[in-house]
C-alpha positions, 0 to 999 in steps of 0.5 A: 156545926155537928162537927164542932158540937161533938163531945159537948154536953149542950149547945146553946143558941139564941132564937131571936137575936134582937141586937141585930134583928136576926131570927135563927133557924132553930129547927135546922140547928136542932137537926144538925145537933141531934146526931151529936147527942148534945142537948139543945138549949134555946134562948127564946126570950124575944121569940116565944109567941112571935115566931114559930117554935115547936119545942117537942117536935123539933127535939129541943131540950130546954127553952128559956124565955121572958115575959117582956117581949112578944108576950106583951107583959112587963119584965120580971117573969122567966120561964123554962120548958124542960124535956125529959132528958133535960130533967135527967141532966138537971138531976145529975148536975153537981153544980151547987144552986139554990134559987135557980134550982129547977127541981125546987120550982117543980116540986113547989108548983106540983103542990100548987105553990111557988118556991119563992114569993111570986110577982102576982101582978105580973102573973095576972098581966101575963094571963091577960096577954096569953088570953089575947094571944089565944083569941087571935091565934098564934099562926095569925100572930106569926103572919102579922109579925111578918107583915109588919116586918116586911112593911118596916123593911120597905119603909127603910129601903124607901128612906134609902137606909141600908138594912143591917138585919136580913132583908127577908122573913128571918127578920120577923121580930126586929128590923135594924137600919144603918144610920147615914154617914155622919149621923149618930144613931144615939143622937137620933134615938134621943131626938126620937124619944124626947122630941117626938115621943117615939121610943125605938132602940139604938145599937149595942156594943160595936153597933152603938151609934151605927144602927136604929132598931124598930121592933114589930112584936107583941102589942104592935100594929100598922099604925105603930110602924107607920108612926115609927117610920115617919118619926125616924124620917123627921128626926133624920131630917133634923140631923141633916139627912133628906129622904128622896121624897117627903113621907117616903118611908111611911108611904112605902109601909102603907103600900106594903100593908095594902098589898097584903090586904092587912087592913085592920091589923 
C-alpha cells in the first residue's frame, strides 16, 4: 500500500464495508500510509460508535460519518472530524465549493450558529442517542457488537449457510451469508419483510440475490439476533431449503450468548 500511495495527496478508505460485512484495519492502514506523507481520509459512516476508531492516536486526517448506523439516529446528519493538516489542505484547495465548504460550517459553528438551516429534530435525536452511548460506555458497546456478531455467525453456520463476510471479529458490524443454491436472496428478503415483519438487507451489485445481510450495530440486542435467525430459517424453509434441525440457527445463537455470559444485553 505504501508504494501505491507514493505521490498521492490523500488516501481514502472505508472503515466498515456494510455491503460485504468487513471492518478494515484502519490503524494498520494509517501506519502504512504515514511514511508517504499522504493524508488519510476514513469513511466511518457505519463504524463510528460501533467499533474502535481512534482518530488522533492513529493519525487520521479526516473522518466522515453519518447519523443512521451505529449512532442510532434517522438519516440526515453528516459529520466530519478534521485534523490540523486537513484544515491546511482545505484552506489551500482551489476547487470551487459552497454548501460543502468546511470553512463556512466551522465559522458559523464558532459563533454558535449553523451555516444553513439544520434538521433540529435529528439533532435532538442524536443528542438522546449519544447520551445512551455515553451511559453504556463505548468499550461496552464494542464488546456487545462483537458478541452479537459471533452469535450471528454461529447461527449462520448452524443453518449450514456459507459466510460471505469474514468468520472473525473483523465482521463486527454486519454478517453476510450466502444463499443456498437455487434460492434468490431478494425473494428471501421480500418474504422476511412482508410475511414475517423482519427487515434484513439483501446484496448489492454483483451480490444482489446472492447474500442476506444481518446487521448487529446500534440499537440491537440478543432478542433481535435470535429473531432474525429464526425468521431467516422459516423463510428459507418456505423457499425449499431445510436446516439440519428445526431452530438450529436460533439455538446456536442462544448457546453463543450463554457461553459469553451476555445475558441481559
